[in-house]
C-alpha positions in Angstrom: -26.3 11.9 -49.0 -29.9 12.3 -47.9 -30.3 14.7 -45.0 -32.1 12.0 -42.9 -28.9 9.9 -43.0 -26.5 12.7 -41.9 -27.3 12.4 -38.1 -26.8 8.6 -38.2 -23.6 9.0 -40.1 -22.2 11.5 -37.6 -23.3 9.4 -34.7 -21.5 6.4 -36.1 -18.4 8.4 -36.9 -18.3 9.8 -33.3 -18.6 6.3 -31.9 -15.7 5.1 -34.0 -13.6 8.1 -32.9 -14.6 7.5 -29.2 -13.7 3.8 -29.5 -10.3 4.7 -31.0 -9.6 7.3 -28.2 -10.6 4.8 -25.6 -8.3 2.1 -27.1 -5.4 4.6 -27.3 -5.8 5.6 -23.7 -6.1 2.1 -22.3 -2.8 1.4 -20.5 -1.0 -1.8 -21.6 2.5 -1.5 -20.2 3.1 -2.9 -16.8 5.6 -0.9 -14.7 6.6 -4.1 -13.0 8.0 -5.4 -16.2 10.2 -2.4 -16.8 12.7 -2.9 -14.1 14.2 -5.7 -12.0 11.9 -7.7 -9.8 12.1 -7.3 -6.0 11.8 -10.1 -3.5 10.2 -8.3 -0.5 10.7 -11.2 1.8 14.4 -11.0 1.2 15.0 -7.3 1.4 13.5 -7.0 4.9 16.3 -7.8 7.4 15.6 -10.1 10.3 17.6 -7.9 12.6 18.4 -4.2 12.4 19.2 -1.5 15.0 17.4 -2.3 18.2 15.0 -4.7 16.5 15.0 -8.4 16.2 12.5 -10.7 14.4 10.3 -12.7 16.8 10.6 -16.5 16.8 8.5 -18.3 14.2 6.0 -19.6 16.7 5.4 -16.1 18.0 5.6 -14.3 14.7 1.9 -14.2 13.8 0.4 -11.1 12.2 -3.4 -11.0 12.1 -4.3 -9.9 8.6 -7.8 -8.3 8.2 -8.4 -9.9 4.8 -9.4 -13.4 3.8 -6.6 -15.6 2.5 -8.4 -16.2 -0.9 -8.7 -12.4 -1.3 -5.0 -11.9 -0.5 -3.9 -14.4 -3.0 -6.1 -12.8 -5.7 -4.9 -9.3 -5.2 -1.2 -9.7 -4.2 1.7 -11.5 -5.8 3.9 -11.1 -2.6 3.0 -10.9 1.1 5.4 -10.3 4.0 4.1 -10.7 7.5 6.5 -10.5 10.4 6.6 -9.4 14.1 9.7 -7.5 15.4 10.7 -7.1 19.0 12.0 -3.8 20.2 14.8 -5.1 22.4 15.1 -2.3 25.0 11.4 -2.3 25.7 10.2 -5.8 24.7 7.3 -4.4 22.8 6.3 -5.9 19.5 5.6 -4.2 16.2 3.7 -6.2 13.5 4.8 -5.5 9.9 2.7 -6.4 6.9 3.7 -5.7 3.3 1.4 -6.7 0.4 2.7 -6.2 -3.1 0.7 -6.3 -6.4 2.1 -5.9 -9.9 -1.3 -4.7 -11.2 -2.8 -1.5 -9.7 -5.6 -1.2 -12.2 -9.0 -0.3 -10.5 -10.1 -3.9 -10.0 -6.8 -5.0 -8.5 -5.5 -2.1 -6.6 -4.4 -2.7 -3.0 -7.1 -2.5 -0.3 -6.9 0.1 2.4 -6.9 -1.0 6.0 -9.8 1.4 6.9 -11.9 -0.9 4.6 -10.4 -4.2 5.5 -10.4 -3.9 9.3 -14.1 -3.1 9.6 -14.9 -6.0 7.3 -13.4 -8.3 9.8 -15.2 -7.0 12.8 -12.9 -4.2 13.9 -14.1 -0.7 14.6 -12.2 2.5 13.8 -12.3 5.1 16.5 -10.1 7.6 14.7 -8.4 8.0 11.3 -6.3 10.9 10.0 -3.3 11.8 7.8 0.1 12.3 9.2 3.8 12.0 8.5 6.5 9.8 10.0 8.8 12.1 12.0 12.6 11.5 12.1 12.9 9.6 8.8 15.5 10.8 6.3 12.6 11.1 3.8 9.2 12.6 4.4 6.8 9.6 4.7 3.1 10.4 4.4 1.1 7.9 6.4 -2.4 7.3 7.4 -3.1 6.6 11.1 -5.9 4.4 12.4 -7.1 3.7 15.9 -8.8 0.3 15.5 -10.3 -1.9 18.2 -12.0 -5.3 18.4 -13.5 -5.9 21.8 -10.7 -5.4 24.3 -8.0 -5.5 21.6 -6.8 -2.0 20.7 -4.5 -1.9 17.6 -3.2 1.4 16.4 -2.2 1.2 12.8 0.1 3.3 10.5 0.3 2.6 6.8 1.1 4.0 3.4 0.4 2.8 -0.2 3.0 3.1 -3.0 1.5 3.4 -6.4 4.3 3.3 -9.0 6.8 5.8 -7.6 4.2 7.8 -5.6 3.1 7.5 -2.0 -0.6 8.0 -1.4 -3.0 8.3 1.5 -6.7 7.5 1.1 -8.9 6.7 -1.8 -8.7 10.0 -3.6 -4.9 10.1 -3.8 -4.8 6.4 -4.7 -7.2 6.9 -7.6 -5.5 10.1 -8.8 -2.1 8.3 -9.0 -3.6 5.3 -10.8 -5.3 7.6 -13.4 -2.2 9.7 -13.9 -0.2 6.6 -14.8 -3.0 5.3 -17.0 -2.9 8.5 -19.1 0.7 7.7 -19.8 -0.3 4.2 -20.9 1.2 2.5 -17.8 -0.3 0.1 -15.3 1.6 0.8 -12.1 2.6 -1.7 -9.5 2.1 -1.0 -5.9 2.2 -2.1 -2.3 0.7 -1.6 1.1 3.1 -1.1 3.9 1.4 -1.5 7.3 2.7 -1.5 10.9 0.7 -1.9 14.0 0.9 -2.8 17.7 -1.6 -4.1 20.2 -1.5 -1.2 22.7 -4.2 0.9 24.4 -1.8 3.9 24.5 -2.3 5.0 20.9 0.1 8.0 20.8 2.8 5.9 22.5 2.3 3.2 20.0 2.5 5.6 17.0 5.9 6.9 18.3 7.3 3.4 18.4 5.9 2.7 15.0 7.6 5.8 13.6 10.9 4.6 15.2 10.5 1.2 13.6 9.9 2.7 10.1 12.8 5.1 10.5 15.2 2.4 11.7 14.1 0.0 8.9 14.4 2.5 6.1 17.8 3.6 7.4 19.0 0.0 7.5 18.1 -0.6 3.8 20.3 0.1 0.7 18.8 2.7 -1.7 17.3 0.3 -4.1 15.4 -1.6 -1.4 14.3 1.6 0.2 13.0 2.8 -3.1 11.0 -0.4 -3.5 9.1 0.5 -0.4 8.7 4.3 -0.7 9.2 5.0 -4.4 11.4 7.8 -5.7 9.3 10.8 -4.7 9.3 10.4 -0.9 
């Protein structure tokens, strides 16, 4: 082989090897197809503990994403409002599930969606729900739109992992990808229209704790994964 052809041959060989490695590392197995499917509308009870679902005409949750975008990203969406009977206060629950958590289709974080719909975020920080039988890492947001103040708590499940923020979400997605798996995932969000942010977060924690305690293990795992 002529010396002038050696660099070209090596370059071509490296390209073939790189293509083979990329193909081998491309995830192809959907985690959602490895187990039984979950109907999130069905697993969330209408009444539990001190909570009762609001009547249909009053059960409206404002979602900070356009309907077309919701339908593109998520295969299941649950939006309900629950009344805390002792106080009469209302907690809004939103669950958005997607079977494909690849980069283009991963669930959108509220700190991105809320500002896109005109909300402002006054404060955002990582926290944990206190009082739950499991440790639930959550993200807290203090959002407002004009006079409407809406404290928000949420977590994202990627596969069997709970994540907070873009870095944790991407690390989880990549770690599954290295195993050849495309994880499923969901966004679990609760909020309340209330100017007293800390008071609202306490009631949100109580709602989350009461809901998880009311669910059987399989349904609880569908919301928080196995690691929480």
